[in-house]
C-alpha positions in Angstrom: 17.1 -60.1 66.3 15.1 -59.0 69.2 15.5 -55.9 71.4 17.5 -57.8 74.0 20.0 -59.1 71.4 20.3 -55.7 69.8 21.1 -54.1 73.2 23.7 -56.8 74.0 25.3 -56.3 70.6 25.3 -52.5 71.2 27.0 -53.0 74.6 29.6 -55.3 73.3 30.4 -53.1 70.3 30.6 -50.0 72.3 33.1 -51.6 74.8 35.3 -52.8 71.9 35.3 -49.3 70.4 35.9 -47.5 73.6 32.6 -45.6 73.4 29.5 -45.5 75.5 26.5 -47.3 74.0 24.9 -43.8 73.6 27.9 -42.4 71.7 27.8 -45.5 69.4 24.1 -45.2 68.8 24.4 -41.4 68.1 27.2 -42.0 65.7 25.3 -44.7 63.9 22.1 -42.7 63.7 23.9 -39.6 62.5 25.6 -41.5 59.7 29.0 -40.8 61.2 30.4 -44.1 60.0 34.0 -42.9 59.6 34.4 -42.2 63.3 33.2 -45.7 64.0 35.3 -47.4 61.4 38.4 -45.5 62.4 38.3 -47.1 65.9 38.2 -50.7 64.4 40.9 -53.0 63.1 40.8 -53.4 59.3 39.2 -56.8 59.3 36.3 -55.6 61.5 35.8 -52.4 59.6 35.6 -54.4 56.3 32.9 -56.6 57.9 30.9 -53.6 58.9 31.2 -52.1 55.5 30.0 -55.3 53.9 26.9 -55.4 56.3 26.2 -51.7 55.5 26.1 -52.5 51.8 23.1 -54.8 52.5 20.1 -52.5 52.4 17.8 -55.0 54.1 20.0 -55.3 57.2 20.6 -51.5 57.5 16.9 -50.9 57.1 16.1 -53.3 59.9 18.8 -51.8 62.2 17.4 -48.3 61.5 13.9 -49.4 62.5 15.1 -50.9 65.7 17.3 -47.9 66.6 14.4 -45.5 66.0 12.2 -47.3 68.6 
């Protein structure tokens, strides 16, 4: 996933969650997962939890967010 795709995903996710992209990024970077998951429907929250369990994906996202 390149930077453009990541930003597009961040924009889309923030709109669905009713947050600004900055709020979403801050919550994700601070590890405040519960505030993010509480704004999602159960199916979406379960998908996020599954992705978060995959260390290779979370490591890649962390690297990209820290740029």
